[in-house]
C-alpha positions, -999 to 999 in steps of 0.1 A, spaced: -377 27 25 -400 58 19 -386 88 40 -403 122 39 -376 148 30 -392 175 50 -387 153 82 -350 153 77 -348 189 85 -378 194 106 -381 188 144 -413 172 158 -422 204 174 -418 225 142 -449 239 125 -450 250 90 -449 287 100 -416 280 120 -402 261 91 -408 291 67 -393 315 93 -361 296 92 -357 305 55 -364 343 65 -339 342 89 -311 329 67 -319 350 35 -295 369 16 -297 407 6 -278 414 -26 -274 446 -46 -258 442 -80 -238 473 -93 -234 472 -130 -208 495 -148 -227 512 -177 -200 533 -191 -195 532 -230 -164 508 -227 -191 482 -213 -209 483 -248 -178 473 -267 -174 438 -281 -167 412 -256 -141 395 -279 -129 400 -314 -138 363 -323 -174 366 -311 -195 365 -343 -228 374 -324 -214 407 -312 -219 402 -276 -209 432 -254 -196 433 -218 -230 448 -209 -248 419 -225 -226 392 -207 -233 409 -173 -271 411 -179 -274 376 -191 -253 362 -162 -275 381 -135 -306 369 -154 -296 333 -153 -285 337 -116 -319 352 -106 -337 324 -126 -319 298 -105 -324 320 -72 -361 317 -75 -359 280 -74 -329 277 -49 -335 305 -25 -369 321 -32 -368 342 0 -336 361 -9 -340 398 -19 -322 417 -49 -318 450 -62 -300 461 -96 -283 494 -100 -265 508 -129 -239 535 -126 -222 557 -150 -257 566 -167 -271 598 -182 -304 594 -164 -305 591 -125 -331 572 -105 -325 566 -68 -339 578 -35 -309 599 -27 -311 617 -62 -274 610 -69 -259 617 -103 -251 587 -126 -269 561 -106 -301 544 -121 -320 520 -98 -338 495 -120 -373 483 -106 -408 475 -118 -443 483 -107 -449 486 -70 -421 463 -59 -399 475 -32 -364 486 -47 -347 456 -26 -373 427 -26 -379 391 -38 -375 383 -76 -407 380 -95 -416 369 -130 -426 404 -141 -392 416 -126 -372 391 -146 -391 397 -178 -386 434 -177 -348 429 -168 -344 406 -198 -354 435 -222 -332 460 -205 -306 461 -234 -333 470 -259 -343 503 -243 -311 510 -220 -293 534 -246 -328 551 -255 -342 557 -221 -313 554 -195 -282 563 -216 -246 556 -210 -220 581 -199 -187 581 -183 -192 605 -154 -159 604 -137 -139 633 -150 -120 663 -137 -147 687 -152 -178 671 -135 -160 661 -104 -188 634 -101 -178 602 -85 -204 575 -96 -187 546 -79 -190 564 -46 -227 573 -54 -234 538 -62 -220 524 -31 -241 549 -12 -272 539 -29 -264 502 -23 -256 508 14 -289 526 18 -308 497 3 -290 473 26 -301 491 57 -331 468 55 -329 436 77 -306 426 106 -272 411 104 -284 383 126 -311 373 102 -295 380 67 -264 381 48 -257 413 28 -236 416 -3 -227 442 -30 -216 426 -63 -198 451 -86 -195 442 -124 -169 463 -145 -143 461 -172 -125 492 -160 -95 485 -138 -86 523 -132 -119 542 -129 -102 575 -118 -75 572 -147 -89 604 -164 -84 623 -132 -52 635 -118 -38 653 -90 -57 663 -58 -90 655 -74 -80 619 -82 -65 614 -46 -97 628 -31 -120 605 -52 -101 575 -43 -98 583 -7 -137 590 -3 -146 559 -23 -124 537 -3 -137 551 29 -172 545 16 -165 509 8 -149 505 43 -179 520 61 -201 496 43 -179 466 54 -179 478 89 -216 476 88 -213 439 79 -218 442 41 -194 422 19 -182 439 -14 -172 416 -42 -159 426 -76 -165 405 -107 -140 420 -133 -140 414 -170 -106 417 -189 -105 433 -223 -91 414 -254 -60 434 -254 -51 439 -217 -57 421 -185 -78 435 -156 -53 449 -131 -71 447 -98 -40 464 -80 -46 498 -96 -77 507 -75 -99 477 -64 -74 461 -43 -72 491 -20 -109 494 -20 -113 458 -9 -83 458 14 -64 430 -6 -27 422 2 -3 408 -25 -12 371 -15 -49 378 -17 -46 396 -50 -31 367 -67 -59 343 -54 -85 369 -63 -73 370 -100 -71 333 -104 -108 329 -92 -125 358 -106 -122 344 -141 -146 316 -133 -171 334 -115 -192 350 -142 -193 317 -160 -205 300 -127 -234 325 -125 -246 315 -160 -242 278 -154 -257 275 -119 -276 242 -115 -314 247 -106 -316 230 -72 -333 239 -40 -309 251 -13 -313 247 23 -293 265 50 -278 238 73 -296 240 107 -299 217 135 -328 192 135 -330 189 172 -310 188 204 -308 157 226 -285 142 253 -260 115 246 -257 93 277 -222 79 277 -227 63 311 -252 66 342 -232 96 355 -220 113 321 -243 129 295 -233 153 269 -255 177 248 -256 169 210 -271 187 179 -282 167 149 -279 178 112 -290 165 79 -261 171 55 -278 159 24 -315 159 17 -333 148 -15 -350 174 -36 -386 170 -49 -408 192 -70 -427 219 -50 -461 210 -37 -493 221 -55 -508 252 -41 -546 255 -47 -557 291 -55 -592 307 -53 -607 312 -88 -618 348 -81 -590 362 -59 -561 341 -69 -552 338 -33 -541 305 -17 -568 284 -2 -564 270 33 -580 235 37 -600 228 68 -613 195 78 -644 186 100 -657 154 114 -695 146 113 -711 122 137 -725 92 118 -755 89 140 -766 123 144 -750 144 115 -737 170 140 -702 185 137 -678 171 162 -662 196 183 -640 174 206 -609 157 190 -616 122 176 -608 92 197 -590 60 185 -601 23 195 -588 -11 193 -610 -41 192 -602 -66 217 -624 -97 224 -653 -82 205 -651 -49 225 -639 -14 214 -611 -2 239 -611 36 234 -579 56 235 -574 95 235 -546 111 216 -526 117 248 -530 82 259 -516 69 226 -488 94 228 -478 80 263 -481 44 248 -457 51 221 -432 67 245 -410 36 250 -380 56 262 -368 92 267 -357 109 235 -320 105 241 -291 87 228 -277 60 250 -242 43 244 -241 6 246 -208 -4 234 -183 -6 205 -173 -28 176 -148 -29 148 -156 -10 116 -155 -42 95 -186 -55 115 -207 -27 98 -218 -35 63 -229 -13 34 -263 -27 32 -270 -18 69 -275 18 57 -311 16 44 -322 53 52 -305 86 53 -280 91 81 -278 120 107 -249 140 114 -242 147 151 -221 174 167 -215 185 203 -230 218 219 -220 235 250 -251 257 253 -267 238 282 -240 213 294 -205 228 295 -177 203 287 -198 184 261 -174 194 233 -143 182 252 -159 150 262 -170 144 226 -135 152 211 -120 125 233 -144 99 224 -141 109 186 -104 107 187 -104 73 204 -127 59 178 -107 70 150 -74 57 165 -89 22 174 -109 18 143 -142 13 161 -178 25 157 -202 31 187 -235 11 190 -263 31 208 -298 30 215 -319 59 200 -349 65 221 -377 79 197 -415 79 202 -420 72 165 -393 44 160 -369 34 188 -340 14 174 -303 7 175 -279 31 157 -242 30 148 -220 61 154 -192 64 129 -165 91 136 -156 113 107 -124 131 104 -121 167 91 -111 170 55 -98 203 42 -81 216 11 -69 250 -2 -105 263 -5 -115 255 30 -132 226 49 -147 199 26 -160 175 54 -167 186 90 -155 167 121 -182 147 139 -203 114 138 -226 100 113 -256 82 131 -266 53 110 -300 37 118 -293 -1 119 -321 -21 104 -343 -47 121 -337 -84 112 -366 -84 88 -355 -53 70 -327 -73 53 -340 -101 29 -322 -124 7 -345 -132 -22 -322 -156 -38 -326 -180 -9 -363 -181 -14 -365 -183 -53 -333 -203 -61 -336 -240 -60 -313 -271 -70 -325 -269 -106 -314 -234 -110 -279 -237 -97 -266 -231 -132 -275 -194 -128 -246 -189 -104 -216 -171 -120 -185 -190 -127 -150 -177 -114 -141 -167 -149 -174 -147 -154 -168 -130 -119 -131 -121 -128 -143 -107 -161 -171 -87 -143 -147 -74 -118 -121 -63 -146 -150 -45 -163 -161 -27 -132 -126 -15 -125 -123 -1 -160 -156 18 -159 -152 29 -121 -159 66 -115 -132 82 -97 -138 106 -69 -176 99 -73 -201 122 -54 -238 124 -57 -236 161 -60 -219 156 -95 -251 146 -112 -284 164 -113 -318 148 -117 -330 152 -153 -367 150 -145 -364 177 -118 -344 199 -142 -370 195 -168 -396 204 -144 -379 236 -134 -374 244 -170 -411 241 -178 -420 264 -148 -395 289 -160 -410 289 -195 -445 293 -182 -437 321 -158 -416 342 -181 -437 335 -212 -407 320 -231 -414 305 -265 -391 276 -260 -385 253 -230 -346 256 -221 -328 225 -229 -317 202 -201 -285 182 -202 -290 146 -190 -259 138 -171 -271 104 -162 -268 90 -198 -238 68 -205 -205 83 -216 -205 69 -251 -171 86 -259 -155 71 -227 -171 37 -233 -155 36 -269 -119 37 -257 -100 5 -268 -93 -7 -232 -129 -7 -222 -141 -21 -255 -118 -51 -252 -129 -57 -214 -164 -55 -225 -160 -81 -252 -142 -104 -228 -172 -101 -203 -198 -108 -233 -177 -139 -243 -176 -152 -207 -212 -147 -200 -231 -153 -235 -203 -174 -253 -183 -168 -284 -213 -168 -309 -231 -142 -290 -226 -117 -320 -244 -142 -343 -272 -145 -319 -276 -108 -318 -276 -105 -355 -303 -132 -357 -324 -115 -332 -320 -82 -351 -330 -100 -384 -361 -114 -368 -369 -79 -355 -366 -64 -389 -386 -94 -403 -415 -87 -378 -415 -50 -386 -416 -55 -423 -445 -79 -418 -465 -53 -397 -458 -28 -423 -472 -50 -450 -503 -58 -430 -509 -20 -423 -505 -13 -461 -532 -37 -468 -554 -26 -442 -550 10 -455 -559 0 -490 -590 -20 -478 -600 9 -455 -599 35 -484 -628 15 -502 -653 26 -473 -670 56 -466 -666 55 -428 -680 88 -420 -714 79 -440 -715 45 -423 -712 62 -389 -738 87 -395 -762 61 -409 -756 36 -380 -743 9 -406 -710 2 -387 -729 -27 -369 -736 -43 -403 -698 -47 -410 -677 -78 -397 -651 -77 -372 -624 -81 -398 -637 -51 -418 -638 -30 -388 -602 -39 -379 -593 -25 -414 -599 10 -402 -583 4 -367 -551 -9 -383 -550 19 -409 -552 46 -380 -529 27 -354 -557 21 -331 -559 -8 -306 -575 -41 -321 -587 -56 -287 -622 -60 -276 -655 -73 -289 -674 -58 -318 -692 -31 -297 -660 -19 -283 -643 -17 -319 -675 3 -331 -672 26 -301 -635 31 -308 -641 41 -344 -668 65 -336 -646 82 -310 -619 87 -336 -644 101 -361 -656 123 -332 -692 111 -339 
């Protein structure tokens, strides 16, 4: 069943502008702070033959993250700041902080292709044009971490906390930035930096540290950054275990469109004639499709806005009034207006009405023919909706029942099944939310049994035997994917599409390789247990001599291939004896026989079908005559 993915998240009353505003209202504002001290330009590891530095790893990670962000969350805005630099470039004119930007772009703005291309070349000119310098010392008394937090906080004044999520990501391999300072100066620097971080957090700005350990020592977050972030002993241990994977996660992010979860619509759920509660519906998973084509003006390069007009067939005049529909009945055209059609389609008010309950085993997998909707209570208009819903939810879980309800919709009124879902949590937080899944039950003609229509008594031998069924069951158990989730696999075609777009936008010479995760696991399928089970299945279905049949088919295939090669060789030899260009120029191809014309076509791997005129036309096209 074809389902428009946009409709899963969009209400009937939503317009395109409102849908775009939803993204704007949930965007992220991120400032990347990159430590540029000399220690960041040391080799990342002694075993690294390519000589990658800490600075290179950070730049590459941010670059990959921004490439993914353009696809996944194009409305997010970013800024990149280097601290511990010789040159300074920031609105506050603070020492040791260099704000990276290109052209007329705002310091905190959406990523663009030119911004990414310029940032990808930052390593080539960093030491020449910007320079690295460890500015925190007792002599200079400069505090570049404090300065960088000040610059980042000023950038993040843009936007409201109600409409955006503000973050600062700091990258460094120095766990004790004030180690070269001592005494009163050190205490004063630590105090002012911690206070600056606390002021930023009080304004709703989250600060995250992405540390990198050196080969000879582990990054000790407790020396300074634990105090700056306000971490206790338990949080420090959890921070250290998760921080190692974060940089790698930034580099290996999957290209996919991200949509902030928002309610599709609000409706009433009528439990009885006297009791109705308020519900919100959500789409937890939606299919991702390539972006739509945007037509641009050839001169201004601005997006074109299509407009449609109706012309009267009799007079040729433009119709100003909205078009009307008609239905032929007994030879007459019954005319309907748009409002009248909308009223006809409105079978029932847009609400959910409870009809009863059934055991869960009555609901089959094949009843779920289209994406389900997740529903959750709301107390905005009707107080007590959550309490009533929780009581119903708990009873359905305890008794093993699902609810059958009527979903009144102007587009498609139908019965739905409500399945209660219990909350699932782990150490990282909530995995599945509590609520109900609304499954749209199919009509009787939506479920078809083709075997009943096409299988007759003469074809009864096609039914599998008990032995074949048992062998197939054993094979399925062997190759069953444990803890399967649709989120584990990416669409290779879509990933390839994004890779091509990235290569075109950034003028890359090579298209990034895409790993096809849908291909069979050859290593896993070659395990002895699976091989034996697979052989047993083949013997049960195809018989003991199936290997000989496969060898015979392979031999026949090789024989046909050698025969085709011999024919092609003969055709090439015969074709070489003709001057095809001269024959085409003088119009003498029509004097040749069909067999002679096919010599040329076979030698050049061209189709042989068609009459003589078609063959001559094909030869002329190939010769570009």
